[in-house]
N, C-alpha and C positions, 0 to 999 in steps of 0.2 A: 831212117824210118823207125828205129827203135828208141829214139829220143822220147823222153817223157813230156807229156802235155802239161804246161804250167797251169796252176790253179787260177791265175788271173793274168790275162794276156798282156796288160800294160806293164806288168812287173817281171815278165820273163826275161831271161838273159839273152836269148837268141830267138829269131823267127826262122822257121824252116819254110822255104818257098818250094812248091811243087807245081808241076804242070798237070794237065787234066788226066794224064795217064798214071800219075802218082810218082813220077820221076823227080828226084830232088834237083832243083835248078839253082839253089843257093841256100846258104845258111848265113844270116846276117845278125850281127850283134844289135841289140835293142839300142838305137841311138836317139831315143826320144827323151824328153825332159824327165820322165819317170826314172830314167837311169842316168841322169846327169848330162844328157845331151840337150838338143833343141827340138821343140815342136811336140805336138801331141802324138801318142802312139798311132791313131788312125791315119794321121797325116804322113807319118813315117812309112806306114804300110803302103799307102797310095803312091807316094813318091817312088817306091820300089816296085810298083806294078801289081800290087795285090788286087784281086777282084772278089775273093772269098776269104773270110776269116773263120777258121775252125779253132775253137778254143774251149778251155775248161770252165772259164768264168770271165765275165765282162760287166762293166758298169753301165748304167742307163745312158749316160752322156756319150760314152764310147759307141754304144749301139746306134744312137741317133747320128753321131758324126760319121760313122762308117756308112750308114744308109745315105746320108747327104753326099758322101764322096763316091757312092756307087759300089761300096764293098758290102756284100751280103755276109751276115754274121750267123754262125751256127754254133751252138753250145752243146757240149756232151761231157759225160763223165768218163769217156774213154781215157785210157792210161798212156798210150803211145801215139806218136804221129801216124804210124801205119794204121792203127785201129781206128782213129778218128777219121782218117781219110777214107778208109773202106766203108765205114758207116755212112759218111756223107755221099760217097759215090753210089751206094746202094739205096739212097733216099731214106735212110733209117733215122736221120735226125732232122728236126724241123728248123726252119729259119727263126732266129731269135727275135723276140719283141721285148718291150719294156718289162713284161712280167718275168722274163728269163734272166734279168740282171742279177748280179751277186747281191745277196741280202744286205751286206754291209754298206752297199752303195744306194740302196733304195731310201727314199725320203719317208 
């Protein structure tokens, strides 16, 4: 829970999976094409059971694909996994839309 939140979710080294109580259920290496693997990051998350994505930054295509796959996206400037989870659980961060995408990915 003390792991740092990556600035851009598709390029992070690992994904921390939590249950609704905040217990870590797994830490998986990013196996998407962004990191030399196969598939898009949202597809990788869905394949591994994600329903919610809490991240520091995300592109508009990833937000759209996550929504299509049934993954709710939340963006925050929280520094640690524990901090971003607690903010989400308390309802203090809003669900991300196109306007919340990283600036470098906006057209």
